[in-house]
N, C-alpha and C positions, 0 to 999 in steps of 0.2 A: 719055493714057498714053504713056510713053516706049517707044521701040522695044525697048529691052533688057528692060523688064518684060513686053512682049507676047511676046517670045521665051521668057522663063522660064515664062510661064503656058502657052504652047503645049507646051513641053517637058514640063512637069508633067502636062498632059493626056495626052500621048502615053505617058508612063510609066505613068499609071493604066490606060490602055487596054491597054498591053502586059502589065501585071501581071494584069489580069482575063482576058486571053486565055491567059496562061500558067497561071493558076489553073484555068481551065476545062479546058485540055489535061492538066495535071498537078496535080490537086487536092491540096492539102496533106493529109498524113496526120493523122487525128484520134487522140486517145488510144486505143490498142487495148485491147480487153477480151478476156482469155484465158478460154476455157471448156474444161473437161475433161469429155469425154463418156465415160461408163463403160457398156460393153455387157454385159448379163447374159444368159447362156445357160442355159436350164432343160433339164436332161437327165432325160428320163423313162425308167424302167427298161423294157427290152424284155421283154414277157411271154413271148416265145417263146425267150428265151435259154437256158432250161433245159427246153424242151419235150421230151416223151417222143418218141422216134423213131417215125415213121409206121408202120414195119414191125412195131412191137411190138403195135399194136392194130388195124390195118386189116382183118385177116382173123379177128378174135377171134370174130365170130359165124358167119361163113360156114363156117369149117373144122369147127365143132362143131354145126352145125344138125341137129336131130333129125328123123328121118323117120317117127316114129310118135307117137301121142298117148296117153301113159300115164295111168293113173288114180291112180298114186302119183307124187308129184313135189314139188318145192319152188318156191314162188313167191318171187321176189326183187324188190326195188326199192331205188333210191338217190335221195337228195336231194343236190344238188351246188351248188358256187359258180357254175356257169355251164354252157354247152353244148359246150365244147370239151375233150374228154377229155385231150388232150395237155398242157393247161395248167391246167385246172380241177381242183377237189378234191372228194372226197366229204365231206359233212357229216352224213349219216345213211345207215345201211345196215340193211335189214331183210329177214327171210325167214320164211315160214310153211311148215311141212312137212305135206303131206297124204298120207295112206295110204288108198287106195281112196276118195278124195274127202273124207275126214274129217280135219280139222286135228288134229295130234297134238303139235305143238311149234312154238314161235316164237322168233325171234331179232331183237333190235332194239338198235341202239347209235348214239348221237350221236357224232360224230367231230370232234376239233379239227383244222381244216385248216391250221393255222399261218399263215393269212392272214385278213384282215378280210373278212367277207361283206358284200355290198352291201345297201342298204336295200331294193332291189327283191326280193332273195332273202328277206329277213326278212318283207317284206309278203306274199310268195307262200307261204312255208312256216310262218311264225310262229316260226321259229328265230332266236335272237339271238346276237350275238357273246358276250354275257355267259354264255349257256347253254353255249357251246362251249369257253369258256376253260379249264375244268378237266376236260374230257373227254379220253379217251385218243386218241392220234394213230393214224393208219391202220395203221402197222406192228404195233401191238399188237392191233388189232381183226381184221385179216384172218385170222390163224391160227384164231381162234375161229369166224369166219364159215365158213371152208373146212371146219373140223371139223364144223360143224352141217349143211352141205349134203350131206356125204358124197359118194356118187356118183349121187345122184338127178338126173333130168332137171330142168333149171331152166326156169321159165316166167316171163316178164315181158312187160309191155306196152311195146313199143318196146325189145325185148331188145338190138338192136345198140348202143344208147347205153349201157345199164347195164353190159353186159359189157365194152365198151371202157373205161368208167370204171374198172372193177375191174382190167382188164388193165394200165392205166396206173399205178394205185396199187400194184399188185403189183410192177411194174418199179421204181418209185421206192423201194419198201420192200425190194427185193432178195428177194422172196418168190416162190416158184414159183407160177405161175398155175394155177388149176383147169382141168380138161379135161372138165367135165361136158357132156353133150348139152344143146342149147338150143332152146327154143320161143319164138317171138314171137307174142303174141296179136293183134297188129294185122292181119296178113294173114289170120289165122284167122277173126276176127270179120267181116271184109269178105266172107267166103264165105257167111255165114249171116244177115247183116243187110244188106238192100238199101240202096244209097245214096239211094233215094227215101224211106227211112224215117228217115234221120238226116243232119244237116248235115256231120258229120265223125266220125272214130273216136277222138277224144281220150278219155282215161279220164274226164275231167270230164263230157264230153257223154254218154258211155255210162252214167255214174252217174245222170243225169237220165232217160235213156232207160229204164233198168230201175227207176226210182223208188226208188233206194237212198239212204238217209241215212247217208253215210260221209264223213268228213273228206277233203279233197283235199290233195295235195302234202305229205303226210307218209308216210314210207316204209312203215310197217306198215299203215296204212289203205289205201294204194294196193295193197299185196299182197292185202288182202281183196277189193278191187274187181276186181283182175286175176283172181282166182280165180273170181269170179262170171262174168266174161267167158269164161274158159276153160271153165267148166262148161256155160255156155250153148252154146258151140261143140260140146262133146262130146255133149251131148244131141241137138242137131240133126244132128250128123254121124252118129250112130247110126241116124238115121231118114232118111238122105239120099235114099232112093227115094220118100219121101212128098212130097206137094205141100205147099207153104207157102201159107197163106191170108193175104193182105194186104188192108188196108182203105185205099182211096184217100181221103185226108182231104178232098180238094177236091170229089170227086163222090159220095163215099159208096159207090162201086162196090167190090164184093168181087172180088178178083183172085186166081186160083190160078196159082202158078208152080212149075215143077219146079226144085228147088234147083240142078240142073246147068245151068239156063239163065242164072244170074247168079252170077258169081264176083268 
């Protein structure tokens, strides 16, 4: 091979090495592919945006709590879309008027809450969105309800919840809230049924305790059950100095307790 050819070959080899090093350090740009990334933001409505102010309902029960136990009264109950009075709505409101312990009149009305109720509420109460679609809204129902209850003492099982619901619906409807005296049967029944006799004081549990066959989680039926609870309290309260005889289910032992010993 001639010297000139050897020089050319060496030069070409050096060029190839130089190009490879250059390509390694500064790789050639490939055909760029452009992507457009679109970001979607889902905005959920804030359920508290139009919540009723806390001061509207916070003392609804305490400020009108009754101090005696009348024999003439009105039992009330509500079914609702949820458990937060400031944002949830009434879907059924009922009342039964008792004079000297005897029922004399009743009131019951399904209410269109202007929102869809959940499947959970439908399963619990049996009330469907279809049933409520053509019912009156609360601003048309409350005046008739307030007219029905007059100035009787109101009785309910877990009264703080029911009266707060009614207070919030009155506020939304721009209707003056009732000022009836109020009784809650939950603390009352705790005074006459020992916790050793019953796992809890829910109305459903008390229904089984008393052996009563009444539908649960419907407002009018719950009024009937609440009255049974209240009448039971009244009966035992009238005999508060007598001993209560309990049967210990585990040992079969008969136990006598003064009612004043367990509240």
